N, CA and C of each residue as an Amber inpcrd file, in Angstrom:
protein
   258
 -16.9680000  62.2730000  -5.7920000 -16.4050000  62.6150000  -4.2850000
 -15.9330000  64.2890000  -4.0750000 -15.4430000  64.5620000  -3.2810000
 -15.0770000  66.0220000  -3.2590000 -14.0540000  66.0350000  -2.3080000
 -12.8200000  67.0980000  -2.5690000 -11.8460000  66.8800000  -1.5460000
 -11.8830000  66.9410000  -0.2110000 -13.4450000  67.3730000   0.2880000
 -13.5780000  67.6710000   1.8900000 -14.0850000  66.1900000   2.2880000
 -14.0940000  65.1730000   1.4350000 -13.9390000  63.5960000   1.6650000
 -12.9370000  62.5230000   1.7450000 -12.2190000  63.3610000   1.4630000
 -10.6560000  62.7640000   1.5980000  -9.8410000  62.5730000   2.7630000
  -9.2140000  61.6560000   2.9520000  -8.4520000  61.4740000   4.3600000
  -7.5870000  62.6550000   4.3980000  -6.8850000  63.2460000   2.9160000
  -5.8000000  64.4880000   3.1850000  -5.9580000  65.4380000   3.2280000
  -7.3440000  65.8490000   3.7890000  -8.0670000  66.8740000   3.2490000
  -7.9740000  67.5910000   4.9320000  -7.3790000  68.8870000   4.7210000
  -6.8730000  69.7570000   6.3080000  -7.6410000  70.5450000   6.3100000
  -8.9350000  71.0810000   7.2150000  -9.4760000  71.9880000   7.4780000
  -9.2700000  73.0270000   7.9010000  -9.1200000  74.2980000   7.1830000
  -8.5670000  75.3550000   7.6050000  -9.9680000  76.6670000   8.1350000
 -10.6270000  76.5860000   7.8860000 -12.1350000  77.5190000   8.0680000
 -13.5450000  76.9940000   7.6240000 -14.5740000  77.7690000   7.3810000
 -15.7860000  77.3670000   7.0170000 -15.8870000  77.5100000   5.5980000
 -15.1070000  77.8350000   4.6160000 -15.0590000  77.7040000   3.3130000
 -13.9750000  77.1300000   2.5560000 -12.8210000  76.8240000   3.1890000
 -11.3850000  76.0910000   2.6530000 -10.8080000  75.5410000   3.6910000
 -10.1850000  74.3510000   2.4180000  -9.3130000  73.3490000   3.4180000
  -7.8230000  73.3810000   2.5710000  -7.0450000  72.0580000   2.7900000
  -5.6970000  72.5250000   2.2350000  -5.5380000  70.9600000   1.7720000
  -5.1860000  70.4880000   1.0580000  -4.7700000  69.0950000   0.6000000
  -3.2100000  68.7000000   1.1350000  -3.4100000  67.8130000   1.8330000
  -2.0180000  67.8390000   2.9580000  -0.7380000  67.1450000   1.9750000
  -1.3570000  66.5480000   0.4590000  -0.3850000  66.1040000  -0.2660000
  -0.0930000  67.1810000  -1.1740000  -0.4080000  68.1160000  -1.7750000
  -0.4160000  68.7370000  -2.9000000  -0.1410000  70.6660000  -2.0140000
  -0.3140000  70.5060000  -0.8190000  -0.4570000  71.9510000  -0.4590000
  -1.1800000  72.9540000  -0.7370000  -2.0260000  72.5400000  -1.6500000
  -3.1120000  73.7000000  -2.3010000  -4.3970000  73.5800000  -1.4380000
  -4.9420000  75.1370000  -1.9900000  -5.5430000  75.5880000  -1.1830000
  -6.8820000  75.0650000  -1.9660000  -8.2820000  74.6560000  -1.3890000
  -9.2570000  73.6050000  -1.9790000 -10.7690000  74.2670000  -1.5680000
 -11.4240000  74.8500000  -2.1060000 -12.6580000  74.9330000  -1.5080000
 -13.5820000  73.5910000  -1.0960000 -14.6330000  74.2360000  -0.1850000
 -15.3760000  72.8050000   0.5610000 -16.1850000  72.2980000  -0.2690000
 -16.7590000  73.6570000  -1.5460000 -18.0250000  73.3630000  -2.2240000
 -17.9030000  73.9870000  -3.6600000 -18.3810000  73.3980000  -4.6220000
 -18.4940000  74.6890000  -5.6300000 -17.2720000  73.9310000  -6.5400000
 -16.8160000  75.2220000  -7.3110000 -15.7010000  75.0930000  -8.4820000
 -14.3630000  74.7310000  -7.6110000 -13.8330000  73.5190000  -8.0900000
 -12.7080000  73.3960000  -7.8960000 -12.3880000  72.2710000  -6.6480000
 -13.7780000  71.8990000  -6.1620000 -13.7790000  71.3560000  -4.9530000
 -13.8770000  69.8990000  -5.6130000 -13.9540000  69.1160000  -6.4080000
 -13.5910000  68.0700000  -6.5830000 -12.7840000  67.1020000  -6.5090000
 -12.3670000  66.1320000  -5.9050000 -11.6490000  65.2650000  -5.4520000
 -10.8020000  64.8090000  -6.9180000  -9.3320000  64.9510000  -6.2760000
  -7.9140000  64.5470000  -7.0590000  -8.0010000  63.2380000  -7.3300000
  -6.9500000  62.5190000  -8.0130000  -6.6440000  60.8280000  -8.1220000
  -6.1660000  60.3300000  -7.0310000  -5.7110000  61.5150000  -6.3350000
  -5.0150000  60.6250000  -5.1750000  -5.8530000  60.5540000  -4.2560000
  -7.6290000  60.7230000  -3.9810000  -7.9760000  60.6300000  -2.9410000
  -8.2640000  59.1580000  -2.4240000  -8.5310000  59.2510000  -0.7200000
  -8.8710000  58.4850000  -0.0050000  -9.8870000  58.2920000   1.1010000
 -10.7400000  57.7660000   0.6720000 -12.5510000  57.9770000   1.5080000
 -12.0070000  58.4850000   3.3870000 -12.4210000  59.5060000   3.5450000
 -12.1200000  59.4550000   5.1690000 -12.4970000  58.9080000   5.7240000
 -11.9090000  58.5290000   6.8260000 -12.8350000  57.9940000   8.2470000
 -13.9590000  58.5810000   8.6990000 -15.2830000  58.9230000   8.1330000
 -16.1320000  59.7250000   9.0870000 -17.7340000  58.7980000   8.9990000
 -18.4970000  58.9610000  10.3220000 -19.2710000  58.3000000  10.3190000
 -20.4120000  57.8650000   9.5500000 -20.7860000  58.8850000   8.6870000
 -21.4080000  58.5630000   7.1500000 -20.7290000  57.5800000   6.3100000
 -19.6870000  57.5250000   6.5210000 -18.6300000  55.7600000   5.6400000
 -18.7690000  54.9790000   6.5030000 -19.3810000  54.9260000   7.6060000
 -19.1910000  53.2540000   7.9200000 -20.4030000  52.6970000   8.1810000
 -20.1270000  51.3980000   8.1900000 -21.5760000  50.4080000   7.9650000
 -22.0280000  49.9950000   9.3350000 -21.9560000  50.7180000  10.6610000
 -22.8550000  50.9300000  11.3020000 -23.6100000  52.0420000  11.3570000
 -23.4900000  53.1760000  10.7260000 -23.9670000  54.5900000  10.1570000
 -25.4440000  54.0960000   9.5880000 -26.6230000  54.3190000  10.2030000
 -28.0220000  53.6140000   9.4170000 -29.0090000  54.9860000   9.4660000
 -29.9170000  55.2800000   8.4760000 -30.9310000  56.2280000   8.8100000
 -30.9870000  57.5930000   8.3020000 -29.6440000  58.4080000   7.8860000
 -29.3090000  59.4140000   7.8580000 -30.6960000  60.2690000   7.7000000
 -30.9660000  61.5700000   8.0830000 -32.0770000  62.2490000   7.9010000
 -31.4170000  63.4610000   6.9200000 -32.4630000  64.4830000   6.6820000
 -32.2310000  65.3500000   5.5840000 -30.8680000  66.4440000   5.9010000
 -30.4900000  66.3180000   7.2830000 -29.3550000  67.4000000   7.8210000
 -28.2840000  66.1910000   8.2270000 -28.3300000  65.0400000   7.2940000
 -27.2500000  64.3660000   7.6290000 -26.9880000  63.6120000   9.1970000
 -28.0060000  63.6940000   9.9360000 -28.1330000  63.0920000  11.2750000
 -28.6730000  61.8110000  11.1500000 -27.8460000  60.8740000  11.4540000
 -28.6220000  59.2610000  11.3610000 -28.1950000  58.5910000  12.8350000
 -28.2270000  57.1960000  12.4080000 -28.3240000  56.1790000  13.7180000
 -26.6460000  55.8780000  14.0050000 -25.9490000  55.4800000  14.9440000
 -24.9870000  54.4380000  15.2000000 -25.4380000  53.5290000  15.8390000
 -25.0930000  52.4430000  15.1590000 -25.6010000  51.1690000  15.6910000
 -24.0350000  50.1740000  16.0120000 -23.1440000  50.9290000  15.6660000
 -21.9260000  50.1760000  16.4780000 -21.5590000  49.4220000  17.7930000
 -22.5070000  49.9210000  18.7490000 -22.1120000  50.0160000  19.7900000
 -23.2990000  49.3850000  20.7280000 -23.3500000  49.2230000  21.5610000
 -24.3960000  48.6110000  22.2200000 -25.4370000  49.3420000  22.5700000
 -25.0830000  50.4980000  23.1500000 -26.6290000  51.5830000  23.2690000
 -26.0590000  52.2250000  21.8750000 -26.9580000  52.1070000  21.4000000
 -27.5770000  53.1110000  19.8270000 -27.5550000  54.3320000  20.4700000
 -27.0980000  55.6250000  19.2100000 -27.1940000  56.6990000  19.7790000
 -26.9100000  57.8990000  18.5750000 -27.2330000  58.9520000  18.1090000
 -27.4020000  59.2950000  17.1060000 -25.8410000  60.0770000  16.9060000
 -25.3560000  60.2240000  15.0570000 -24.3630000  60.8660000  14.9450000
 -24.4050000  61.2100000  13.3810000 -23.5380000  62.5020000  13.4770000
 -23.1680000  63.2430000  11.8710000 -23.0270000  62.4700000  11.5010000
 -23.4060000  62.3770000   9.9620000 -22.3330000  61.9200000   8.7110000
 -20.9510000  62.4720000   8.4250000 -20.8680000  63.5450000   8.9860000
 -19.5690000  64.0850000   8.7000000 -18.7570000  63.9980000   9.4420000
 -18.8030000  63.5760000  11.1580000 -18.2540000  63.2860000  11.8560000
 -17.1300000  62.3650000  11.9110000 -15.9110000  63.0670000  12.2200000
 -14.8440000  62.1930000  11.9010000 -14.5220000  60.6580000  12.9100000
 -14.1470000  59.6700000  12.3220000 -14.3010000  58.8030000  12.9330000
 -13.1090000  57.6120000  13.3280000 -11.9180000  58.9020000  12.7430000
 -10.3790000  58.1650000  12.6890000 -10.2890000  57.4920000  14.4250000
 -10.8890000  58.0560000  15.0070000 -10.0140000  57.0490000  16.3150000
 -11.2790000  56.2600000  17.0260000 -12.7930000  56.2190000  16.2400000
 -13.6930000  55.1290000  16.6180000 -13.1020000  53.7280000  16.6750000
 -13.4100000  53.3480000  17.8800000 -12.9350000  51.6900000  18.0730000
 -13.9250000  50.7930000  17.2080000 -15.2510000  51.2820000  17.0180000
 -15.9510000  50.2550000  15.7680000 -16.3200000  50.7460000  14.5840000
 -15.1310000  52.0220000  14.1210000 -15.8780000  52.0460000  12.8780000
 -15.0880000  51.0210000  11.5140000 -15.9890000  50.6470000  10.8700000
 -15.8520000  49.6580000   9.8400000 -16.3970000  50.1560000   8.5530000
 -15.3640000  50.4000000   7.4560000 -15.7120000  50.7980000   6.1270000
 -16.5870000  50.1810000   5.4260000 -17.2810000  51.0420000   5.2560000
 -18.7050000  50.6120000   4.2740000 -18.6610000  49.6390000   2.9820000
């Protein structure tokens, strides 16, 4: 896993973010982007039990609601009433 997938990751721009716990700047990918021992899986559509069939771009189907719709796997789901950890 990467820092980017952690609940404690704060986006700063398209290349980096900050760990809310350590206050360290961390890259989104590449060297130094690996998750730390305090990693907590973020609530994202891609981590939800209702997210299915993602394509090569990470766009899949949300089946958690009465009407199915597409969703990005990286979309934040912390406010989703149907989110269910996979």
